[in-house]
C-alpha positions, 0 to 999 in steps of 0.5 A: 093155107097157114096149116099147109105151110106149117106142115111143109115146114115141119116136113122140111125140118124133119128131113133136114134133121134126118140128113144131119143125123144120118148123112155123116153116119152113113158115110162113115159106114160106107168108108168102112165097107170100102176100107176093110183091109186094115181091119183084116190084119191078123186074119186069114180067109178063103175067097171065091169069085165068079165073073160073068161077061154078058152080051147086050141081050143078057146072054152069057159070053164068058164066065170065070171062077177062081178060089184063093186062100189068103194067108198072112206072112210076116205082116203081109197078106198073100193069096194062093190060087187053089182053083180056076174054073173048077180045075184045081191048081197043079203041083207045079202051079202051086210050087211056082206060086210059093216061089213068087210069094217067097220072092215078094216076101224077101223084097218086102223085108229088104225094102228101104225106108225111102221106098216104104215112104214112097209106097205110103205116099202112092197109096195115099194118092191112090186112095184119094183118087178112088174115094175122095168123091165120097166127101160129097155123099152126105150132101148129095142125098136125103136120108130116111129111117124106114125100119129098126131090125136085128141082124145076128143079135145086133140092133140095126137101123135101115136107112134109105138114101135118094138124090137131093133135088137140085144138088150139084156135086163138086166132083165129076165122079160124085155125079153118080150120086145124082142117079142112085137110090140106095139102102143101108143096114146100119149098126149104129154102135159100131158105125158099120154097114151090115149090108148096103144096096145101091142101084143106078136108076138112069143112064149117067155120063161120067167121063173117063174110061167108063163114059156112060154108066147104064140104068140098072147098074147095081151094087150089093155089099154085106159084112159079118162081125167076126169073133164078135168084134171085127166087121169084115166082108162076106159077100159082094155082088155087082152088075154093071152096064157101061160103055167104054169110050162111047164105043164098046159096051161093058156088061158084067156080073161079079160075085165075091164071097169071103169065108172061113176067117181065122186068126193068124197063129203066132 
């Protein structure tokens, strides 16, 4: 019995050490995935997305595709739609987009300091609403290093995370952590995620607009190291099963691909 007690104590200590080591590092990497836009400053890139709206039996109800070229003008990023559902934009549509972009650039240049400050405060508030629940992340999971590998010549630690038994999230949105299993491919030097996957393994009531998030909801994100220096996203895939206001089902798949990163020419 004494040997068994010592064994369980050792396992518990190892688990606690894993959580202490990996929890904050994984959180930093996840924030990096979510907050990549500032790192993209000074880059232009091409973007394409494909969204599928699905029926309850998984059959396709609606599909939308779009291709966009993102350019940076005077420090601001603007998107120019190149194609929708396989149809290139017409010359008139391109002209209208250019006119709208010019109007927005002029408005941005003439923005007052008070307006800029308000916009910054609004952005900070929105950021807190969107990502504040991540503070619960390190305490919500148990982390385990399962593999050491290499991606594009970089040393990568593969870490799984599973809900910590008995943990009570401090925020409503953090309740999703109690029903999610995930894996992250972590670059420990840069504290960035080369890849992240997460799957909801049981139905979850969240409140708000998405009252119920369904079992099988899945997220996958990956990044690439651009110019051997800056981590930027290259692919995002989400599959969502949800009920809106307990009435309308919302089932969808969406893939986003970002390519051809290039430095803005001065």
